[in-house]
RODO-2510 file (C-alpha; in nm, 4 decimals, decimal comma):
residues 290
     n   res          X          Y          Z
     1     x    -1,9736    -1,2866     1,2008
     2     x    -2,0842    -0,9296     1,1404
     3     x    -1,9376    -0,8039     0,8082
     4     x    -1,9152    -0,4319     0,7152
     5     x    -1,8279    -0,3546     0,3544
     6     x    -1,6755    -0,0161     0,2887
     7     x    -1,6519     0,0550    -0,0718
     8     x    -1,5091     0,3273    -0,2955
     9     x    -1,7748     0,3501    -0,5629
    10     x    -1,5390     0,5151    -0,8157
    11     x    -1,2721     0,2464    -0,7865
    12     x    -1,1958     0,0459    -1,0987
    13     x    -1,3457     0,3063    -1,3339
    14     x    -1,6791     0,3032    -1,1459
    15     x    -1,6971    -0,0755    -1,0840
    16     x    -1,6551    -0,0419    -0,7081
    17     x    -2,0235     0,0108    -0,6401
    18     x    -2,1313    -0,2933    -0,8577
    19     x    -1,8782    -0,5345    -0,7143
    20     x    -1,9794    -0,4211    -0,3550
    21     x    -2,3419    -0,4787    -0,4195
    22     x    -2,2625    -0,8272    -0,5768
    23     x    -2,0616    -0,9159    -0,2639
    24     x    -2,3386    -0,8143    -0,0314
    25     x    -2,5773    -1,0390    -0,2224
    26     x    -2,3219    -1,3258    -0,2122
    27     x    -2,2887    -1,2924     0,1648
    28     x    -2,6582    -1,2708     0,2346
    29     x    -2,7211    -1,5821     0,0362
    30     x    -2,4719    -1,7603     0,2839
    31     x    -2,6688    -1,6185     0,5820
    32     x    -2,3938    -1,3828     0,6738
    33     x    -2,4982    -1,0410     0,8466
    34     x    -2,3623    -0,7707     0,6231
    35     x    -2,3861    -0,3868     0,6124
    36     x    -2,2607    -0,1833     0,3123
    37     x    -2,1502     0,1807     0,3018
    38     x    -1,9816     0,3787     0,0196
    39     x    -1,7184     0,6408     0,0647
    40     x    -1,7863     0,9842    -0,0683
    41     x    -1,4201     1,1315    -0,0538
    42     x    -1,0660     1,0350     0,0311
    43     x    -1,0373     0,9560     0,3996
    44     x    -1,3993     0,8375     0,4639
    45     x    -1,2871     0,4776     0,5260
    46     x    -1,1132     0,5574     0,8602
    47     x    -1,3992     0,7133     1,0606
    48     x    -1,6591     0,4539     0,9076
    49     x    -1,4462     0,1771     1,0416
    50     x    -1,3931     0,3537     1,3746
    51     x    -1,7666     0,3864     1,4310
    52     x    -1,8511     0,0153     1,3561
    53     x    -1,8788    -0,2686     1,5809
    54     x    -1,8277    -0,5234     1,3038
    55     x    -1,5668    -0,8049     1,3459
    56     x    -1,4943    -0,8370     0,9747
    57     x    -1,4231    -0,5371     0,7404
    58     x    -1,4275    -0,5623     0,3608
    59     x    -1,2502    -0,3040     0,1731
    60     x    -1,3762    -0,2680    -0,2082
    61     x    -1,1299    -0,0507    -0,3909
    62     x    -0,7649    -0,0065    -0,4122
    63     x    -0,4717    -0,0102    -0,1728
    64     x    -0,5739     0,3421    -0,0402
    65     x    -0,9226     0,2311     0,0660
    66     x    -0,7759    -0,0639     0,2560
    67     x    -0,5340     0,1592     0,4266
    68     x    -0,8123     0,3889     0,5462
    69     x    -1,0050     0,1008     0,7079
    70     x    -0,6833    -0,0441     0,8552
    71     x    -0,6381     0,2834     1,0341
    72     x    -0,9920     0,2962     1,1657
    73     x    -1,0384    -0,0695     1,2785
    74     x    -0,9601    -0,2303     1,6146
    75     x    -0,6861    -0,4839     1,5351
    76     x    -0,7545    -0,6914     1,8411
    77     x    -1,1158    -0,7468     1,7593
    78     x    -1,1614    -0,7468     1,3797
    79     x    -1,0260    -0,8944     1,0698
    80     x    -0,9864    -0,7432     0,7277
    81     x    -1,0203    -0,8585     0,3722
    82     x    -1,0030    -0,7035     0,0360
    83     x    -1,2200    -0,7210    -0,2866
    84     x    -0,9953    -0,5594    -0,5351
    85     x    -1,1338    -0,2845    -0,7653
    86     x    -0,8563    -0,0249    -0,7834
    87     x    -0,5662     0,0494    -1,0048
    88     x    -0,2676    -0,1310    -0,8391
    89     x    -0,4329    -0,3555    -0,5717
    90     x    -0,0807    -0,4643    -0,4575
    91     x    -0,1999    -0,6070    -0,1076
    92     x    -0,4878    -0,8033    -0,2461
    93     x    -0,2599    -0,9708    -0,5130
    94     x    -0,0101    -1,0378    -0,2436
    95     x    -0,2842    -1,2086    -0,0385
    96     x    -0,3961    -1,4080    -0,3585
    97     x    -0,7311    -1,2432    -0,3469
    98     x    -0,9466    -1,2255    -0,6651
    99     x    -1,1827    -0,9549    -0,7911
   100     x    -1,4514    -1,2167    -0,7614
   101     x    -1,7367    -1,1602    -0,5043
   102     x    -1,8489    -1,5151    -0,4878
   103     x    -1,4815    -1,6336    -0,4100
   104     x    -1,4456    -1,3888    -0,1387
   105     x    -1,7897    -1,4457     0,0066
   106     x    -1,6985    -1,8149     0,0394
   107     x    -1,3698    -1,7317     0,2277
   108     x    -1,5584    -1,4989     0,4714
   109     x    -1,8301    -1,7493     0,5317
   110     x    -1,5675    -2,0141     0,6173
   111     x    -1,3474    -1,7557     0,7982
   112     x    -1,0443    -1,8907     0,6040
   113     x    -0,7757    -1,6465     0,7572
   114     x    -0,4137    -1,5960     0,8420
   115     x    -0,2173    -1,3337     1,0274
   116     x     0,0115    -1,0626     0,8682
   117     x     0,2283    -0,7940     0,9854
   118     x     0,1341    -0,4198     1,0084
   119     x     0,3785    -0,1288     0,9243
   120     x     0,3585     0,1866     1,1279
   121     x     0,5048     0,5139     0,9876
   122     x     0,4851     0,8336     1,1940
   123     x     0,1884     0,6797     1,3857
   124     x     0,0024     0,5667     1,0682
   125     x    -0,0621     0,2015     0,9884
   126     x     0,0332     0,0593     0,6425
   127     x     0,0169    -0,2786     0,4741
   128     x     0,1873    -0,2276     0,1282
   129     x     0,4779     0,0072     0,2215
   130     x     0,6129     0,3642     0,1860
   131     x     0,8081     0,5538    -0,0776
   132     x     1,0231     0,8696    -0,0357
   133     x     1,1533     1,0572    -0,3401
   134     x     1,0530     0,9914    -0,6904
   135     x     0,7202     0,7818    -0,6536
   136     x     0,6070     1,0084    -0,3608
   137     x     0,6540     1,3088    -0,5959
   138     x     0,4515     1,1439    -0,8584
   139     x     0,1734     1,0529    -0,6168
   140     x     0,1521     1,4137    -0,5103
   141     x     0,1094     1,5208    -0,8705
   142     x    -0,1684     1,2700    -0,9259
   143     x    -0,3406     1,3905    -0,6184
   144     x    -0,3372     1,7486    -0,7354
   145     x    -0,5008     1,6616    -1,0629
   146     x    -0,8396     1,8039    -1,1622
   147     x    -0,8932     1,6568    -1,5037
   148     x    -1,1081     1,3777    -1,3869
   149     x    -0,9023     1,0985    -1,5406
   150     x    -0,9333     0,7532    -1,3888
   151     x    -0,7325     0,4304    -1,3659
   152     x    -0,3952     0,4126    -1,5195
   153     x    -0,4368     0,7099    -1,7575
   154     x    -0,4321     0,9455    -1,4612
   155     x    -0,0803     0,8366    -1,3864
   156     x     0,0838     0,8847    -1,7257
   157     x     0,1386     1,2591    -1,7333
   158     x     0,2290     1,2958    -1,3595
   159     x     0,4792     1,0183    -1,3969
   160     x     0,6588     1,1739    -1,6848
   161     x     0,6616     1,5157    -1,5216
   162     x     0,7883     1,3523    -1,1955
   163     x     1,0806     1,1989    -1,3659
   164     x     1,1772     1,5079    -1,5727
   165     x     1,1492     1,7352    -1,2567
   166     x     1,2874     1,5020    -1,0023
   167     x     1,5151     1,7121    -0,7601
   168     x     1,7391     1,4115    -0,6460
   169     x     1,7346     1,5378    -0,2847
   170     x     1,9542     1,3132    -0,0733
   171     x     1,7941     1,0937     0,1877
   172     x     1,9560     0,9355     0,5043
   173     x     1,8409     0,5884     0,5735
   174     x     1,8805     0,4066     0,9093
   175     x     1,8039     0,0454     0,9737
   176     x     1,7809    -0,0787     1,3420
   177     x     1,9961     0,2099     1,4422
   178     x     2,2675     0,1699     1,1768
   179     x     2,3060     0,4271     0,8934
   180     x     2,2971     0,2389     0,5670
   181     x     2,2969     0,5288     0,3246
   182     x     2,3411     0,9015     0,3274
   183     x     2,2891     0,9761    -0,0352
   184     x     1,9972     0,7670    -0,1705
   185     x     1,7461     0,9812    -0,3597
   186     x     1,4771     0,7260    -0,3941
   187     x     1,3978     0,4942    -0,0965
   188     x     1,1150     0,2398    -0,0697
   189     x     1,0186     0,0540     0,2571
   190     x     0,8133    -0,2544     0,1654
   191     x     0,5864    -0,4815     0,3748
   192     x     0,4773    -0,6366     0,0330
   193     x     0,7165    -0,7297    -0,2501
   194     x     0,5709    -0,4665    -0,4998
   195     x     0,5714    -0,0815    -0,5311
   196     x     0,4559     0,1620    -0,7845
   197     x     0,1927    -0,0950    -0,8755
   198     x     0,3931    -0,3526    -1,0550
   199     x     0,7651    -0,3342    -0,9690
   200     x     0,9061    -0,6004    -0,7231
   201     x     1,1505    -0,3439    -0,5724
   202     x     1,1486    -0,5282    -0,2207
   203     x     1,1434    -0,8853    -0,3500
   204     x     1,2332    -1,0529    -0,0232
   205     x     0,9540    -0,8987     0,1725
   206     x     0,7280    -1,1532     0,3400
   207     x     0,3964    -1,0135     0,4999
   208     x     0,4427    -1,2313     0,8119
   209     x     0,8128    -1,2222     0,8925
   210     x     0,8144    -0,9350     1,1491
   211     x     1,0438    -0,7292     0,9292
   212     x     1,0343    -0,4317     0,6814
   213     x     1,2559    -0,4307     0,3670
   214     x     1,4322    -0,1269     0,2471
   215     x     1,5419    -0,0744    -0,1175
   216     x     1,7526     0,2482    -0,1387
   217     x     1,8581     0,3572    -0,4935
   218     x     2,1678     0,5635    -0,5699
   219     x     2,3166     0,7744    -0,8551
   220     x     1,9802     0,7970    -1,0398
   221     x     1,9168     0,9530    -1,3710
   222     x     1,6570     0,9044    -1,6422
   223     x     1,8616     0,6514    -1,8050
   224     x     1,9420     0,4719    -1,4705
   225     x     1,5640     0,4616    -1,3826
   226     x     1,4935     0,2842    -1,7070
   227     x     1,7638     0,0390    -1,6490
   228     x     1,6477    -0,0297    -1,2852
   229     x     1,2888    -0,0688    -1,4176
   230     x     1,4281    -0,3689    -1,6267
   231     x     1,6765    -0,4935    -1,3641
   232     x     1,4221    -0,5104    -1,0939
   233     x     1,2806    -0,8446    -1,2458
   234     x     1,6179    -1,0096    -1,2291
   235     x     1,7480    -1,2358    -0,9408
   236     x     2,0528    -1,0100    -0,8919
   237     x     1,8606    -0,6822    -0,8471
   238     x     1,9160    -0,6364    -0,4723
   239     x     2,3033    -0,7014    -0,5028
   240     x     2,3549    -0,4188    -0,7623
   241     x     2,6119    -0,1625    -0,6623
   242     x     2,3653     0,1177    -0,6895
   243     x     2,1201    -0,0509    -0,4613
   244     x     2,1305    -0,0760    -0,0746
   245     x     1,8894    -0,3551     0,0317
   246     x     1,8305    -0,4176     0,4095
   247     x     1,5776    -0,5735     0,6338
   248     x     1,4796    -0,4571     0,9925
   249     x     1,2285    -0,3991     1,2475
   250     x     1,2844    -0,0180     1,2538
   251     x     1,3677     0,2030     0,9602
   252     x     1,4103     0,5662     0,9642
   253     x     1,4347     0,7990     0,6460
   254     x     1,5369     1,1654     0,6797
   255     x     1,6214     1,4398     0,4396
   256     x     1,9946     1,4716     0,4317
   257     x     1,9831     1,8335     0,3025
   258     x     1,7534     2,1413     0,3261
   259     x     1,5378     2,0124     0,0413
   260     x     1,2018     1,8646     0,1157
   261     x     1,1539     1,4915     0,0195
   262     x     0,7873     1,3774    -0,0607
   263     x     0,6485     1,0764     0,1232
   264     x     0,3742     0,8256     0,0176
   265     x     0,2164     0,5721     0,2252
   266     x     0,0332     0,2679     0,0652
   267     x     0,0037     0,4727    -0,2592
   268     x    -0,1332     0,7988    -0,1175
   269     x     0,0403     1,1255    -0,0524
   270     x     0,1605     1,1583     0,3035
   271     x     0,3524     1,4870     0,3309
   272     x     0,7353     1,4938     0,3653
   273     x     1,0151     1,3187     0,5447
   274     x     1,1112     1,2206     0,8126
   275     x     0,9507     0,8854     0,8144
   276     x     0,9925     0,6696     1,1267
   277     x     0,8852     0,3040     1,0457
   278     x     0,8390     0,0101     1,2767
   279     x     0,6491    -0,3150     1,2448
   280     x     0,3767    -0,4929     1,4563
   281     x     0,4351    -0,8653     1,3812
   282     x     0,1326    -1,0678     1,2735
   283     x    -0,0876    -0,8020     1,4373
   284     x    -0,3702    -0,8280     1,1721
   285     x    -0,6024    -1,1235     1,0836
   286     x    -0,6932    -1,1265     0,7114
   287     x    -0,9478    -1,3238     0,5383
   288     x    -0,7378    -1,4736     0,2621
   289     x    -0,6272    -1,8131     0,1083
   290     x    -0,3842    -1,9914     0,3441
***
């Protein structure tokens, strides 16, 4: 196996570089061929993966770094795994991967793997999911920051500003050709169960079921958002009257007014709606516990 580690050195408050070096040492001690590169700016992971002939890619960073590599690798030839070092790390947690180089090196050396679905939105691959409305507006604010804050601290002010300045633009949601909402103002499409880092807004999502899950929220207000943030942990969340929850192979989100609606993909700003989503069932081999 030829392993290529692509690491964001700034991830985890600067721990990304140290974790990546430790992983390289662990793999070399197991006689695994390994090469390590560090990203210098957002987006670097995609061309690095495109130019490599490795058959196993390791993302060291957060969900954004994994997404970049996913969009550069050949799904038919190579597998992917993650050494989590970012802020949210939703995909790695879903895969039960630890922030432990020795643990991951053992899985890679043994090629312990399984296959999972890959989502596609407007031609771009994703693993975690997408959001339209509130969380995407917050992500845009975070991306525009120049104060140098890292980790969770960089999300505090943009999250408050995002809630207070949310424009509540209506969104039309269509699942497998059927319009299921004309007035949601915050919609999440999940391949994983969690969004916004810690909230299980698509709790029935399974990484290998060939479906995407839609959670569309209605009649939002600051008070309602607070209530939903609590209710999302309960069993009856998806049956609330202000929630539309559906599963499908093709989901489309479009602005239902003249107002622009922000879009995020795997936690990174991705422009504005429309978003046309589909799924590639079990298209990706991942190194992860069975």
